C-alpha positions, 0 to 999 in steps of 0.5 A: 500500499505504501507504494500507492494503489490506483482505484477508479472513481465510480458513480452510484445513483444520480450524484454520488461518487465512490472509491473502494479502499484497500482490503488489507488496510481494513483488515489491519484496522479490524474494520467491519461493514457499517463501521464509520470513517472520517475523511479529512482534506489535506491541501488541494489534492489529498484526503486522509481517511482514518476510523472515526473513533476506536475507543477500545484499544487492541489487546495485545498479550505475551507471555514470559517463561521463567526458568530455574536460572531466570533472575528478577532483574532480567524478567523485569527488563522483559517486562518493561520492554513489552510494556514499551512495546505497547502490550496490555497483558503480560503473563510471567509463568513458571516453566516448572514448579512454582515461582519463588515468593521473593521473585514474585514480590520484587517483580510485582513491586517493581512493575507497580513502581516503574510502569504507569497504569500496570496492575496485577490482576492474577496472582497464583503460584506458578504465574503473575498476570500484569495488566496495563489498564491506562487508556491511550487517550486518558493522558496525552503525550504532552501532558505527561511530558510537562509532569515529567519536566516538573518533577525533573526540575524539582529533582535538580533544585532540591539536589543542590539544595540538599548538597548546600545544607548537607541534608541527607534526608532531602537527598534521598528524596531526590533519588527516590524521585528518579523512579517517578521520571522513569514511570513517565518516560516509559509511559511516553515512549510506550504511547510513541510506539503505539502511535507509530504503529497506529497512525490514526491515534496521532491526533488523540495523542496530541501529536501532529505528525508521525515524524515527530515521534522520534524527536519526542523520544530523544527529547524524553531521553534528554530530560531523563538524563537530566534527572539522572544527573540530579540524582548523581549530584544528590548521591554526593551528599550521601557519599561525601559529607564535606560541604562545599564553599558557600560562595561556590555553591551559590554560583553553581545554584545561580547557574543551574537556575539559569539552565532550568529557565532555558529548559523551560523555554525550550519545552514552551517552544516545543508546546507551541511549535515555536522555531524562534523560541527554540533558536533563542533557547539553543543560544542561551544554553550554549552561553551557559555551557561557556560560562560553566568552565570558568565556574571554579576559577579563583577559588581556593579549596580546603582539601583534595576532596572538596575540589573533586566534589566541585569539579564533580558537580560542575561537570553535572551542571555542564552536561544538564546544560548540554542536554537543554541545548539538545532539546532546543536542537530537536524542537528546532528540527520539528519547526524550522519549516515555520521560519521558512514559511515566514521568510516567504 
């Protein structure tokens, strides 16, 4: 079908024109006689045809067979992979005998913690069934991305406060927040994979073009990596109790706040599809990266440990700025045609 199929325009009655639609397309979407399709005119010479509304998501199920040498981590990776691919029902079944209670506990708790909408709907001695109960239309990709962004920004702010105050409790909260960011990341990737396979769902998910899916995937990865760097900064509070000089710490917090502002600008440009906003964000991010290199100049350090700690945190801040710049670049890639139209 991608190569194009020719159909003849036919006339029925006195004024109605009809064109048959490809049988394979009908079968792939599970359409039946009397189902309604929507036709949307696109430009002068094209019409898009799509199912009017598919409320019930197609059920996809898979079974993971657990052997005597299977680890909980390995099985969990398989579960996450199937979740990302859009499977709704995932069975974990023992090849022989029973599933070990500790194994079952780890798998069930991890699935609930990391996979949005996942619930254990069956649990027996030799089988666990995990079902994804979240409908694809309940939470749009943009709204999920906004929540992921807010969590990530809070993590970075709190990680630096924890470091400044040597607050171990706050640092642990930041580290725990990384799982929540991962939940949104997994959810968005799952939605993008479903959209690629079911193009008619794009609008319901808040997307305008299929080729934007890859850009969104890379943006999500960049935000996830920012959260990882915030976690690394928080871990420094737990691993190294020596405080950083207050003046250096304040400078790092100031630069970090600038980075978060540019991150907001990059994502706002994404939500508005604003090419000019993306270009401005890229310029600001690159300026911050250049200034970060001078962060440690002019300061004396009480010990080699203090110097290492500052360098470690400064390096994480620089990498965060680079990810923010990457997000701006991706948004520009999605919106560059806007600039061309403005100049035409």
